[in-house]
C-alpha positions as CSV (number, residue, x, y, z in Angstrom):
1,M,-66.9,9.9,24.0
2,G,-66.0,13.2,25.8
3,A,-69.4,13.0,27.7
4,Y,-69.0,9.2,28.3
5,V,-65.6,9.7,29.8
6,L,-66.8,12.7,32.0
7,R,-69.7,10.4,33.2
8,R,-67.3,7.6,34.1
9,L,-65.0,9.9,35.8
10,S,-67.6,11.6,37.9
11,Y,-69.0,8.1,38.8
12,G,-65.2,6.9,39.8
13,I,-64.9,10.1,42.0
14,G,-68.2,9.3,43.6
15,V,-66.7,5.9,44.5
16,V,-63.7,7.1,45.7
17,F,-65.4,9.3,48.1
18,G,-67.7,6.1,49.4
19,V,-64.7,4.1,49.6
20,L,-62.8,6.8,52.0
21,F,-66.0,7.0,54.0
22,L,-66.1,3.2,54.8
23,L,-62.4,3.2,55.5
24,F,-62.9,5.9,58.2
25,I,-65.7,3.9,59.5
26,L,-63.5,0.6,59.6
27,F,-60.3,2.3,61.0
28,F,-61.8,4.8,63.4
29,T,-65.2,4.0,64.6
30,V,-64.8,-0.1,64.8
31,T,-61.2,0.3,66.2
32,K,-61.2,3.4,68.4
33,P,-57.9,5.6,68.7
34,D,-57.0,4.5,72.0
35,D,-57.1,0.9,70.9
36,I,-54.8,1.8,67.9
37,A,-52.2,3.6,70.6
38,R,-52.4,0.7,72.8
39,R,-51.5,-1.8,69.9
40,A,-48.6,0.2,68.9
41,L,-47.4,1.0,72.3
42,G,-48.5,-2.2,74.3
43,E,-51.4,-3.1,76.6
44,K,-49.3,-2.1,79.7
45,A,-48.5,1.6,78.7
46,P,-49.3,4.3,81.0
47,P,-52.2,6.6,79.9
48,E,-50.1,9.6,79.8
49,V,-48.0,7.9,77.2
50,I,-51.0,6.8,75.3
51,E,-52.6,10.2,75.3
52,Q,-48.9,11.9,74.1
53,W,-49.1,9.0,71.3
54,K,-52.4,10.3,70.2
55,I,-51.4,13.7,70.2
56,N,-48.2,13.2,68.1
57,H,-50.3,10.9,65.5
58,G,-53.1,13.3,65.7
59,Y,-55.7,10.8,67.1
60,D,-56.7,13.0,69.8
61,R,-59.1,14.9,67.8
62,P,-62.9,14.4,67.6
63,L,-64.3,12.1,65.1
64,W,-66.8,14.3,63.5
65,P,-67.5,17.6,62.0
66,W,-70.4,18.4,64.2
67,Q,-67.9,17.9,67.0
68,D,-65.4,20.2,65.8
69,W,-66.1,21.8,62.3
70,D,-62.4,23.3,62.2
71,D,-60.4,20.1,63.5
72,N,-61.7,16.4,63.2
73,L,-60.5,13.1,62.1
74,L,-63.1,12.8,59.3
75,F,-61.9,15.7,57.5
76,D,-58.2,15.2,58.2
77,H,-58.7,11.6,56.7
78,Y,-60.2,13.0,53.4
79,E,-57.4,15.5,53.3
80,R,-54.5,13.3,53.8
81,M,-55.9,10.5,51.5
82,L,-56.9,13.0,48.5
83,T,-53.7,14.8,48.5
84,F,-51.6,11.7,49.0
85,D,-49.9,13.2,52.3
86,F,-50.2,9.8,54.0
87,G,-48.7,10.8,57.5
88,L,-46.4,8.5,59.5
89,S,-46.4,5.1,60.4
90,D,-48.1,4.0,63.7
91,A,-45.6,1.4,64.1
92,D,-42.1,3.4,63.8
93,D,-43.2,6.9,63.0
94,S,-41.5,6.7,59.5
95,P,-43.1,8.6,56.5
96,I,-45.6,6.3,55.0
97,T,-45.1,8.1,51.6
98,E,-41.2,7.1,51.5
99,R,-42.1,3.6,52.3
100,I,-44.5,3.4,49.6
101,A,-41.9,5.1,46.9
102,S,-39.3,2.5,47.9
103,G,-41.6,-0.7,47.6
104,V,-43.0,0.3,44.3
105,G,-39.8,-0.7,42.4
106,P,-39.7,-3.9,44.0
107,S,-43.3,-4.8,43.4
108,L,-43.5,-4.1,39.9
109,S,-40.1,-5.8,39.3
110,L,-42.0,-9.1,40.2
111,T,-45.7,-8.3,39.2
112,V,-44.8,-6.9,35.5
113,P,-43.1,-10.0,34.4
114,L,-45.6,-12.2,36.1
115,L,-48.5,-10.7,34.4
116,V,-46.6,-10.9,30.8
117,L,-45.7,-14.6,31.2
118,G,-48.9,-15.5,32.6
119,I,-50.4,-14.3,29.4
120,L,-47.9,-15.9,27.1
121,V,-48.4,-19.2,28.8
122,A,-52.4,-19.0,29.1
123,I,-53.5,-17.8,25.9
124,P,-51.5,-20.1,23.9
125,L,-52.6,-23.1,26.3
126,S,-56.2,-22.2,26.3
127,L,-56.1,-22.0,22.2
128,L,-54.8,-25.6,22.4
129,V,-57.3,-27.0,24.6
130,A,-60.1,-25.3,22.9
131,F,-58.5,-26.5,19.4
132,F,-58.8,-30.3,20.7
133,R,-62.3,-29.6,22.2
134,E,-64.1,-32.6,23.4
135,T,-60.9,-34.7,22.7
136,Y,-59.0,-36.4,25.7
137,I,-56.4,-33.4,25.2
138,D,-59.1,-31.0,26.3
139,R,-60.7,-33.3,29.1
140,M,-57.2,-33.5,30.4
141,G,-56.4,-29.8,30.1
142,V,-59.6,-29.3,32.1
143,F,-58.7,-31.6,34.6
144,L,-55.0,-30.3,35.4
145,C,-56.8,-26.7,35.5
146,V,-59.1,-27.8,38.2
147,L,-56.4,-29.6,39.8
148,A,-53.9,-26.5,39.7
149,M,-57.0,-24.1,41.2
150,S,-57.5,-26.4,43.9
151,V,-53.8,-26.4,45.4
152,S,-53.3,-23.8,47.8
153,M,-50.7,-20.9,46.8
154,L,-48.6,-21.7,50.0
155,L,-48.2,-25.3,48.8
156,Y,-46.7,-24.2,45.5
157,I,-44.5,-21.5,47.7
158,I,-43.5,-24.4,50.2
159,G,-42.7,-26.8,47.4
160,A,-41.1,-24.7,45.1
161,Q,-38.9,-23.5,47.8
162,F,-37.9,-27.0,49.1
163,L,-37.8,-28.7,45.7
164,I,-35.9,-26.0,43.4
165,G,-34.4,-23.7,46.2
166,K,-33.2,-26.4,48.7
167,V,-32.7,-29.7,46.9
168,L,-31.9,-28.6,43.4
169,R,-30.4,-25.5,44.4
170,W,-31.1,-23.9,41.1
171,Y,-32.1,-20.4,42.7
172,P,-32.1,-18.7,46.4
173,I,-35.2,-19.5,48.5
174,S,-35.5,-15.9,49.4
175,G,-34.1,-12.4,49.1
176,F,-33.9,-9.7,46.7
177,D,-31.1,-7.8,44.9
178,S,-31.8,-4.8,42.9
179,N,-29.0,-4.9,40.9
180,L,-29.8,-5.8,37.4
181,L,-27.6,-8.7,36.9
182,M,-28.5,-10.4,40.2
183,L,-32.4,-9.6,39.9
184,P,-33.6,-12.2,37.5
185,R,-31.8,-14.8,39.7
186,F,-34.0,-13.9,43.0
187,L,-37.1,-13.2,40.8
188,A,-36.9,-16.7,39.0
189,L,-38.7,-18.7,41.9
190,P,-41.3,-16.3,42.7
191,L,-42.1,-16.1,39.1
192,I,-42.2,-19.8,38.7
193,V,-44.8,-20.2,41.5
194,G,-46.8,-17.2,40.7
195,V,-47.0,-18.7,37.0
196,L,-48.0,-22.1,38.3
197,S,-50.5,-20.9,40.8
198,G,-52.3,-18.9,38.2
199,V,-52.1,-20.5,34.9
200,G,-54.9,-23.0,36.0
201,G,-57.8,-20.3,36.5
202,D,-56.7,-18.3,33.4
203,V,-56.6,-21.3,31.0
204,R,-60.1,-22.5,32.2
205,F,-61.5,-18.6,31.7
206,Y,-59.9,-18.3,28.4
207,R,-61.1,-21.7,27.1
208,T,-64.5,-21.0,27.9
209,V,-64.1,-17.6,26.2
210,F,-62.6,-19.4,22.9
211,L,-65.0,-22.2,22.9
212,E,-68.0,-19.5,23.2
213,E,-66.6,-17.6,20.3
214,S,-66.0,-20.9,18.5
215,S,-69.9,-21.4,18.2
216,R,-70.6,-17.9,16.6
217,D,-71.7,-17.7,13.0
218,F,-68.5,-16.1,11.6
219,V,-66.9,-19.0,12.6
220,R,-69.2,-21.6,10.8
221,T,-68.8,-19.3,7.8
222,A,-65.0,-19.4,7.8
223,R,-65.2,-23.2,8.0
224,A,-67.7,-23.1,5.0
225,K,-65.0,-21.3,3.0
226,G,-62.6,-23.8,3.8
227,A,-60.2,-22.1,6.4
228,S,-58.2,-24.4,8.2
229,E,-59.3,-24.7,11.9
230,A,-55.6,-23.6,13.1
231,R,-56.3,-20.1,11.1
232,I,-59.9,-20.1,12.3
233,M,-58.5,-20.3,16.3
234,T,-55.8,-17.6,15.6
235,R,-57.4,-15.1,13.0
236,H,-61.1,-15.5,13.9
237,V,-61.9,-16.9,17.6
238,L,-58.6,-15.0,19.3
239,R,-59.2,-11.7,17.6
240,N,-63.0,-11.5,18.6
241,A,-62.3,-12.6,22.0
242,M,-60.1,-9.9,22.7
243,I,-62.8,-8.1,25.1
244,P,-63.0,-10.4,27.8
245,I,-59.0,-11.1,27.4
246,L,-58.6,-7.3,27.7
247,T,-61.0,-7.0,30.5
248,N,-59.1,-9.7,32.6
249,V,-55.8,-8.1,31.7
250,V,-56.4,-4.3,32.6
251,L,-58.3,-5.3,35.8
252,A,-55.0,-7.1,36.9
253,I,-52.8,-3.9,36.1
254,P,-53.9,-2.1,39.4
255,F,-52.6,-5.3,41.5
256,L,-49.3,-4.7,40.0
257,F,-48.6,-1.7,41.8
258,T,-49.9,-3.0,45.2
259,G,-47.9,-6.1,44.7
260,A,-48.2,-10.0,45.3
261,L,-49.0,-10.2,49.4
262,L,-47.9,-13.8,49.6
263,L,-45.0,-14.2,46.9
264,E,-43.3,-10.9,48.5
265,A,-43.9,-12.0,51.9
266,F,-42.4,-15.5,51.9
267,F,-39.4,-14.6,49.1
268,G,-38.3,-11.8,51.1
269,I,-39.3,-9.1,48.5
270,P,-39.6,-5.4,49.9
271,G,-42.4,-4.2,47.6
272,L,-45.6,-3.1,48.6
273,G,-47.4,-6.6,49.3
274,S,-44.4,-6.9,52.0
275,I,-45.2,-3.6,53.4
276,T,-49.2,-4.4,53.8
277,V,-48.4,-7.7,55.3
278,D,-45.7,-6.0,57.7
279,A,-48.4,-3.5,58.5
280,I,-50.9,-6.1,59.4
281,A,-48.4,-8.2,61.7
282,A,-47.4,-4.7,63.6
283,N,-51.1,-3.3,63.9
284,D,-49.7,-0.4,61.8
285,F,-53.4,1.0,60.9
286,S,-52.1,4.2,59.2
287,T,-50.1,2.1,56.7
288,L,-52.7,-0.4,56.2
289,R,-55.6,2.4,55.6
290,T,-53.1,3.9,53.0
291,M,-52.6,0.7,51.2
292,V,-56.0,-0.4,51.1
293,F,-57.0,3.0,49.5
294,I,-54.3,2.9,47.0
295,G,-55.5,-0.4,46.0
296,S,-58.8,0.6,45.7
297,L,-58.0,4.0,43.9
298,L,-56.1,1.7,41.4
299,F,-59.2,-0.4,40.8
300,I,-61.5,2.2,40.1
301,L,-59.0,3.6,37.5
302,G,-58.3,0.3,36.1
303,Q,-62.0,-0.5,35.6
304,I,-62.3,3.0,33.8
305,A,-59.5,2.2,31.7
306,T,-61.0,-1.1,30.9
307,D,-64.5,0.4,29.7
308,L,-62.4,2.9,27.5
309,S,-60.0,0.5,25.9
310,Y,-62.8,-1.7,24.4
311,G,-63.1,0.6,21.6
312,L,-59.7,-0.1,20.3
313,V,-60.3,-3.8,20.1
314,D,-63.3,-3.8,18.7
315,P,-64.8,-1.0,16.7
316,R,-68.1,-2.1,16.9
317,V,-68.2,-0.7,20.6
318,R,-69.8,2.6,20.8
319,F,-69.5,5.1,23.8
320,E,-72.9,6.7,24.6
């Protein structure tokens, strides 16, 4: 297993370097440093102000090592990203690391309960529709799942804010309070929206997995031995479907740290998703580049963790 872990880590490191190079191409060659400066200062900024801004943010150096081996943007880009010294924001010169540190807590306070609630709602519903397969309950469940998947997240957000927040006045429409007593009141509405918008796709995916497992030989053997259908679904089908479930769950973990973009933006939660949206709106390329790198790094680590976790839920899995 040790050799497999080292091999997967080496692949992951190679992917990280490749992602960093693609980010450099996108943020420094497609968009020139002069364009970044003009978007930060305005199109009417004098040339001398633009040059001084580029000097202050380190954008005055050449792009490639063959232009200046000791001082170039490519090496600086790799050094900053790999040492997590992300520098200053292009929009307001605030330290990006401090902004990220302040946004992690609000993001996790939303995304962790959202992940747990999504699992607790989707898996029982999936087992239910799979239990009643080929009946009107199964067909109605599939229809509702497709309907839920077809509705835009924006419609969920606007509808919930209007109905629950404005008409019924159950919860605030937007806002955030880190006080543990007030926090559930501000998170209730985005959690409702997040669960409703994601449950359709999750239930349809898990239902397909459960139906596939229901056709296995061990399920027919359990039925031949007289096991009840409920016991088969909970003890045999669910247990043997843990690998695709685990894959779906572990791959979602990196997005817990990067936040839910639309939910945080529309509900006024000052998390990492909101920081990303603000960076896009303000043409803050340094912050946006950092958030894309963090998301890519967490996704790569999530894939490695997914592969390693297979052996925990299925002893038949061998690492070679």
